[in-house]
C-alpha positions as CSV (number, residue, x, y, z in Angstrom):
1,M,2.5,160.9,120.6
2,T,-1.0,162.5,120.3
3,I,-1.7,161.9,124.0
4,F,1.5,163.6,124.9
5,W,0.6,166.8,123.1
6,I,-2.9,166.7,124.6
7,I,-1.4,166.5,128.0
8,C,1.0,169.4,127.2
9,A,-1.9,171.6,126.1
10,L,-3.9,170.9,129.2
11,L,-0.9,171.7,131.4
12,I,-0.4,175.0,129.6
13,V,-4.1,175.9,130.0
14,L,-3.8,175.0,133.7
15,A,-0.7,177.2,134.1
16,L,-2.5,180.1,132.3
17,L,-5.5,179.8,134.8
18,F,-3.1,180.2,137.7
19,V,-1.2,183.2,136.2
20,V,-3.7,185.1,134.0
21,L,-6.9,184.9,136.0
22,P,-5.5,186.6,139.2
23,L,-4.1,189.4,137.0
24,W,-7.3,189.9,135.1
25,R,-9.5,190.0,138.3
26,R,-7.3,192.6,139.8
27,S,-8.0,194.9,136.9
28,A,-11.4,195.9,138.4
29,S,-10.5,198.2,141.3
30,S,-12.7,199.1,144.2
31,N,-12.7,202.8,143.2
32,T,-14.2,201.9,139.9
33,V,-17.0,199.9,141.5
34,L,-17.8,202.8,143.9
35,R,-17.8,205.4,141.1
36,N,-20.1,203.3,139.0
37,A,-22.5,202.8,141.9
38,A,-22.6,206.6,142.5
39,N,-23.4,207.3,138.9
40,L,-26.2,204.8,139.0
41,E,-27.7,206.5,142.1
42,I,-27.6,209.9,140.5
43,F,-29.3,208.5,137.4
44,R,-32.1,207.1,139.6
45,D,-32.6,210.5,141.5
46,Q,-32.8,212.4,138.2
47,I,-35.4,209.9,136.9
48,A,-37.4,210.3,140.1
49,E,-37.4,214.1,139.8
50,M,-38.6,213.9,136.2
51,D,-41.4,211.4,137.3
52,A,-42.6,213.9,139.9
53,D,-42.5,216.9,137.4
54,L,-44.5,214.8,134.9
55,H,-47.1,213.9,137.6
56,N,-47.4,217.5,138.7
57,G,-47.8,218.8,135.1
58,L,-44.5,220.6,135.0
59,L,-43.3,218.4,132.0
60,T,-45.1,217.2,129.0
61,Q,-44.9,213.6,128.0
62,E,-42.7,214.5,125.0
63,L,-40.2,216.4,127.1
64,Y,-40.2,213.6,129.7
65,D,-39.3,211.0,127.1
66,Q,-36.6,213.1,125.6
67,G,-35.0,213.9,128.9
68,K,-35.1,210.2,129.9
69,R,-33.3,209.2,126.7
70,E,-30.6,211.8,127.2
71,L,-30.0,210.6,130.8
72,Q,-29.7,207.0,129.6
73,A,-27.3,207.9,126.8
74,R,-25.1,210.0,129.2
75,L,-25.0,207.1,131.7
76,L,-24.0,204.6,129.0
77,E,-21.3,206.9,127.7
78,E,-19.8,207.4,131.2
79,V,-19.7,203.7,131.8
80,E,-17.9,203.0,128.4
81,D,-15.4,205.8,129.1
82,E,-14.8,204.4,132.6
83,V,-14.1,200.9,131.2
84,A,-11.8,202.2,128.5
85,A,-9.9,204.3,131.1
86,T,-9.7,201.3,133.4
87,V,-8.1,199.1,130.6
88,S,-5.7,201.9,129.5
89,R,-4.5,202.7,133.0
90,N,-4.4,199.1,134.3
91,P,-1.2,197.4,133.0
92,L,-2.2,194.1,134.8
93,K,-4.9,193.4,132.2
94,V,-2.4,194.1,129.3
95,L,0.1,191.8,131.1
96,A,-2.5,189.0,131.4
97,I,-3.3,189.2,127.7
98,C,0.4,189.1,126.7
99,L,1.1,186.1,129.0
100,A,-1.9,184.2,127.5
101,I,-0.3,184.6,124.1
102,A,3.4,184.3,125.0
103,L,3.3,181.3,127.4
104,P,2.1,178.7,124.9
105,I,4.5,180.0,122.2
106,A,7.5,180.1,124.5
107,S,6.7,176.6,125.8
108,G,6.6,175.2,122.2
109,L,9.8,176.9,121.2
110,L,11.6,175.7,124.3
111,Y,10.6,172.1,123.7
112,W,11.6,172.4,120.0
113,K,15.0,173.6,121.1
114,I,16.0,171.3,124.0
115,G,13.4,168.5,123.7
116,N,13.5,165.3,121.7
117,P,10.2,164.6,119.8
118,D,11.7,161.5,118.2
119,S,12.0,159.9,121.6
120,L,8.2,159.6,121.7
121,S,8.2,157.3,118.7
122,P,7.3,153.6,119.4
123,Q,10.7,152.3,118.2
124,A,12.6,154.8,120.3
125,A,10.6,153.8,123.4
126,M,11.2,150.1,122.8
127,A,14.9,150.8,122.1
128,T,15.2,152.6,125.4
129,M,13.6,149.7,127.3
130,S,15.7,147.1,125.5
131,G,18.9,149.1,125.4
132,N,19.9,148.7,129.1
133,G,22.9,146.5,128.2
134,N,21.4,143.4,130.0
135,S,18.6,142.4,127.7
136,G,20.7,139.7,126.0
137,T,21.6,137.9,129.2
138,P,20.1,134.4,129.8
139,Q,18.3,135.7,132.9
140,S,16.7,138.6,130.9
141,I,15.8,136.2,128.0
142,A,14.2,133.7,130.4
143,A,12.1,136.4,132.1
144,L,10.9,137.7,128.7
145,E,10.1,134.2,127.5
146,E,8.0,133.7,130.6
147,K,6.1,136.9,130.0
148,V,5.5,135.9,126.4
149,K,4.4,132.5,127.5
150,K,1.8,134.0,129.8
151,N,0.6,136.5,127.2
152,P,1.5,135.5,123.6
153,N,-0.2,138.7,122.3
154,D,1.8,141.1,124.3
155,G,3.5,143.1,121.5
156,E,5.9,144.9,123.8
157,S,7.2,141.7,125.3
158,L,7.5,140.1,121.9
159,L,9.6,143.0,120.6
160,L,11.9,143.0,123.7
161,L,12.4,139.2,123.4
162,A,13.2,139.5,119.7
163,R,15.8,142.1,120.4
164,A,17.2,140.2,123.3
165,Y,17.6,137.1,121.1
166,G,19.4,139.3,118.6
167,E,21.8,140.7,121.2
168,A,22.6,137.1,122.2
169,E,23.2,136.2,118.5
170,R,20.3,133.8,118.5
171,F,19.2,135.1,115.2
172,A,16.9,132.3,114.2
173,D,14.9,132.7,117.5
174,S,14.9,136.4,117.0
175,A,13.5,136.1,113.5
176,N,10.8,133.6,114.7
177,T,9.8,136.1,117.4
178,Y,9.6,139.0,114.9
179,G,7.4,136.8,112.7
180,K,4.9,136.3,115.6
181,L,5.1,140.1,116.3
182,T,4.2,141.0,112.7
183,Q,1.1,138.9,112.9
184,S,-0.5,141.5,115.3
185,V,1.6,144.6,114.5
186,T,1.4,144.9,110.7
187,D,1.8,148.6,110.0
188,E,5.1,149.5,111.5
189,A,7.9,149.8,108.9
190,W,10.7,149.7,111.5
191,I,9.5,146.3,112.8
192,W,9.6,144.8,109.3
193,A,13.1,146.3,108.7
194,D,14.4,144.8,111.9
195,Y,12.8,141.5,111.0
196,A,14.6,141.5,107.7
197,D,17.9,142.3,109.4
198,V,17.8,139.4,111.8
199,L,16.4,137.0,109.3
200,A,19.4,137.9,107.0
201,M,21.8,137.1,109.9
202,A,19.9,133.8,110.6
203,Q,20.5,132.7,107.0
204,G,24.2,133.4,106.8
205,Q,24.1,137.2,106.6
206,S,22.4,137.1,103.2
207,L,19.6,139.5,102.3
208,A,18.5,137.4,99.4
209,G,15.0,135.8,99.3
210,P,12.7,136.3,102.3
211,P,14.6,139.2,103.9
212,T,14.2,141.2,100.6
213,K,10.5,140.6,100.7
214,L,10.4,141.9,104.3
215,I,12.4,145.0,103.2
216,D,9.9,145.6,100.4
217,K,7.1,145.4,103.0
218,A,8.8,148.0,105.1
219,L,9.3,150.4,102.2
220,A,5.7,150.0,101.2
221,L,4.7,151.2,104.7
222,D,7.3,154.0,104.8
223,P,9.2,154.7,101.6
224,N,11.5,157.1,103.5
225,Y,12.5,154.8,106.4
226,P,16.4,154.9,106.5
227,K,17.1,151.4,107.7
228,A,14.8,149.9,105.0
229,L,16.4,152.0,102.3
230,A,19.9,151.0,103.5
231,L,19.0,147.3,103.5
232,A,17.3,147.5,100.2
233,G,20.4,149.0,98.6
234,S,22.6,146.3,100.2
235,A,20.2,143.5,99.0
236,A,20.3,145.0,95.5
237,M,24.1,145.0,95.5
238,E,24.2,141.4,96.7
239,R,22.1,140.3,93.7
240,G,24.1,142.5,91.3
241,D,21.2,144.9,90.7
242,Y,23.4,148.1,90.8
243,S,20.7,150.4,89.4
244,S,18.3,149.6,92.2
245,A,21.1,149.9,94.8
246,I,21.9,153.4,93.4
247,R,18.2,154.4,93.5
248,H,17.7,153.3,97.1
249,W,20.9,154.8,98.4
250,E,20.4,158.1,96.6
251,H,17.0,158.3,98.2
252,L,18.5,157.5,101.6
253,L,21.3,160.1,101.2
254,K,18.8,162.9,100.8
255,G,17.6,162.4,104.3
256,L,21.0,162.1,106.0
257,P,22.9,165.0,107.5
258,S,25.5,166.2,105.0
259,G,29.0,165.2,106.1
260,S,27.9,162.7,108.7
261,E,29.6,159.3,109.0
262,D,26.5,157.5,107.7
263,A,26.3,159.9,104.7
264,K,30.0,159.2,103.9
265,M,29.4,155.5,103.9
266,I,26.4,155.8,101.7
267,E,28.4,158.0,99.3
268,N,31.1,155.4,99.2
269,G,28.6,152.7,98.5
270,L,27.1,154.8,95.7
271,Q,30.5,155.2,94.2
272,Q,31.1,151.5,94.2
273,A,27.7,150.8,92.8
274,H,28.3,153.3,89.9
275,E,31.6,151.6,89.2
276,F,30.1,148.1,89.2
277,L,27.2,149.4,87.0
278,A,29.7,150.9,84.6
279,Q,31.7,147.6,84.4
280,S,28.6,145.5,83.9
281,K,27.7,147.7,80.9
282,G,31.1,147.3,79.4
283,G,32.4,150.7,80.5
284,K,29.3,152.6,79.1
285,G,27.8,153.3,82.5
286,V,28.3,156.3,84.8
287,R,31.7,156.4,86.3
288,M,32.7,158.1,89.5
289,V,36.3,158.9,90.3
290,Q,37.6,156.6,93.1
291,P,40.4,158.1,95.3
292,E,43.7,156.3,95.0
293,P,44.5,154.2,98.1
294,V,47.4,155.3,100.2
295,A,50.3,152.9,100.1
296,E,51.1,151.3,103.4
297,A,54.6,152.7,103.4
298,S,53.3,156.3,103.2
299,Q,50.3,155.8,105.5
300,N,50.5,158.4,108.2
301,V,46.9,158.5,109.4
302,T,45.4,155.5,111.2
303,Q,42.1,154.6,109.6
304,G,40.8,152.7,112.7
305,K,41.2,149.5,114.5
306,E,39.3,147.6,111.7
307,R,41.9,148.5,109.1
308,I,43.4,145.6,107.1
309,S,46.5,145.9,105.1
310,G,48.9,143.8,103.1
311,T,50.3,142.9,99.7
312,V,48.7,141.2,96.7
313,S,50.9,139.5,94.1
314,L,50.3,137.3,91.0
315,S,51.6,133.8,90.9
316,S,54.2,133.3,88.2
317,A,52.2,130.2,87.0
318,L,49.3,132.5,86.0
319,K,51.2,135.5,84.6
320,D,50.7,134.4,81.0
321,N,46.9,134.3,81.5
322,A,46.6,137.9,82.7
323,N,46.6,141.1,80.6
324,P,48.2,144.2,82.1
325,N,44.9,146.1,81.7
326,D,42.7,143.4,83.4
327,T,40.9,144.6,86.4
328,V,42.0,143.6,89.9
329,F,39.6,143.6,92.8
330,V,40.8,143.5,96.4
331,L,37.9,143.0,98.8
332,A,37.1,141.9,102.2
333,R,33.9,139.9,103.0
334,A,32.5,138.1,106.0
335,A,34.1,134.7,106.7
336,Q,30.6,133.3,107.2
337,G,27.9,135.2,105.3
338,P,27.1,137.0,102.1
339,K,29.4,137.5,99.2
340,M,28.8,141.2,99.3
341,P,32.0,143.1,99.9
342,L,32.5,144.9,103.2
343,A,35.3,147.0,101.7
344,I,36.7,146.9,98.1
345,L,39.5,148.4,96.1
346,R,39.9,148.3,92.3
347,K,43.2,148.4,90.4
348,Q,44.8,146.8,87.3
349,V,47.2,143.9,86.8
350,K,49.9,146.3,85.8
351,D,49.8,147.6,89.4
352,L,50.8,144.3,90.9
353,P,52.4,143.6,93.3
354,L,50.0,145.9,95.1
355,Q,50.1,147.2,98.6
356,F,46.5,147.6,99.8
357,S,44.6,149.0,102.8
358,L,40.9,148.3,103.5
359,D,38.8,150.0,106.3
360,D,35.3,151.0,107.2
361,S,35.4,154.1,105.0
362,M,35.2,151.8,102.0
363,A,31.9,150.2,103.2
364,M,29.0,150.2,100.9
365,A,26.3,150.2,103.6
366,P,26.3,151.2,107.3
367,Q,25.4,147.7,108.5
368,M,28.0,146.0,106.2
369,K,31.3,147.3,107.4
370,L,34.5,145.5,108.5
371,S,34.1,146.5,112.2
372,N,30.7,144.7,112.4
373,F,32.2,141.3,111.8
374,A,34.4,139.1,114.0
375,D,36.2,137.3,111.1
376,V,36.7,138.3,107.5
377,V,38.4,136.9,104.4
378,V,40.4,139.1,102.0
379,V,39.9,138.1,98.3
380,A,42.1,139.3,95.5
381,R,40.6,138.6,92.0
382,I,41.6,139.4,88.5
383,S,38.5,139.9,86.5
384,K,38.6,139.4,82.7
385,S,35.1,141.0,82.3
386,G,35.7,143.8,84.7
387,S,32.8,142.6,86.9
388,A,33.2,142.3,90.6
389,M,31.2,139.0,90.5
390,P,33.5,136.0,89.9
391,Q,33.2,134.4,86.4
392,S,34.8,131.5,84.7
393,G,38.4,132.4,83.5
394,D,39.0,134.8,86.4
395,M,41.9,134.3,88.7
396,E,41.8,134.8,92.5
397,G,43.5,134.2,95.8
398,F,42.3,134.2,99.4
399,S,43.5,134.9,102.9
400,T,42.6,132.7,105.8
401,P,39.9,134.0,108.1
402,I,41.4,137.0,110.0
403,K,40.3,139.5,112.5
404,P,39.6,143.1,111.4
405,G,42.7,145.1,112.2
406,S,45.2,142.6,110.9
407,G,48.2,143.8,108.9
408,G,51.0,142.4,106.8
409,L,48.9,140.0,104.8
410,K,50.4,138.4,101.8
411,I,47.9,137.2,99.2
412,S,48.9,135.4,96.1
413,I,46.5,135.1,93.1
414,D,47.2,131.5,92.2
415,N,43.8,129.9,91.4
416,M,41.7,129.8,88.3
417,V,37.9,130.3,88.6
418,K,36.2,127.3,87.0
């Protein structure tokens, strides 16, 4: 980044030399030179006459010195007046000065408007090199493996190989490669965050344990790095630390464009975190109003191809164990992965049977949404404690693994949690 700006400055200076110097040089016209030469010749003649008069006794030494000083002063005054007149009547010199000031400013403003300074960051450069759509192919991976084998300390090749493994869903290999990369590149928050992400995928999409430590490392290097903040909030939600999740996501939300898709997802995650925190404190926490879901029968707007809909009912065998005011959670989670919900809806037993709809707008983190997973399971749970985490005495029912976008599900809550 610094080298780029140095090169830009040198190019601007070079451009100024080509534009400004010719204009400046043209400011001294030949007429001015001739006029100055004539004035100097007159001065010399007058001095010569005064020297002769002094020699012949026509002037005293005092008068000679006084006359010489007057001639020198008059010559200096004429030269200064001539220079001032030249500047005032020569617009080329004024233009040269204006261009010397305006050209660097205009160049900076133009780049600020149409350029992309973020593209000069290391992670963006690497993303460009690895984002050609072919880096996850066996041929590309084999070529990168060969480069790393020849030069194990080549950070660029290690990063490209780690990302290629990730695109090929070889998450364990990707995590191992990131581990090697961080042995030499220790001060880049984005590398530690990417490392945490693939390690979580390698251990069943769970951020618990080592991935959380990697996230902490990323935040220690850059407390404002968005991906690290998003992952930190998700890890906190996964372990039930809703206060930490709120803290991380509120920090992240401050740096996101208002009204953007990412901001909406984080806001939804914050809402769920506040709800869970309130429930974990027995209703004494901060509560945020959750919008009522739109029933499938009256749904007129398609939420997206990831939308899952269906009906939840309570088995007649368990009706006597449920109170009308008990909390009902309907959530989707990855078929293989963490217990953290990808989308969640909260109602009460008295609302059963319930028509539900789950989609990406209910995600609690950008990287944990329905559309990011091939197979998901829908869980309907009656919680006696009001907590989203299953506890003994709760009742629940499950769907079989389904693809996002499925509809018409029928889930029966027919199982007691031991």
